[in-house]
C-alpha positions, 0 to 999 in steps of 0.5 A: 500500500502506498504512503498516502493509503496508509495515511488515509487509513490511519486518519480514518481509523483514528477519527472513528476511535476518537469519536467513539471515545468522546461518545463513551466519555460523554455518556459515562461522565453525565450525571444520572438523571432519574426524574426525566430521561429525555423522552419526547413525552413529558413524565407522568405525575406520580399521583393520578389525582394531580 
């Protein structure tokens, strides 16, 4: 393989690994949200009378 091919492969694999590492970091470093998990519908009240 030519040097340009190696460079392209290394940059591509490095970019994918960097994006995956960033995504894992963001998911694992975000504090746990127990009240509202980001669903498109708002959470239901705990008591049906509210």
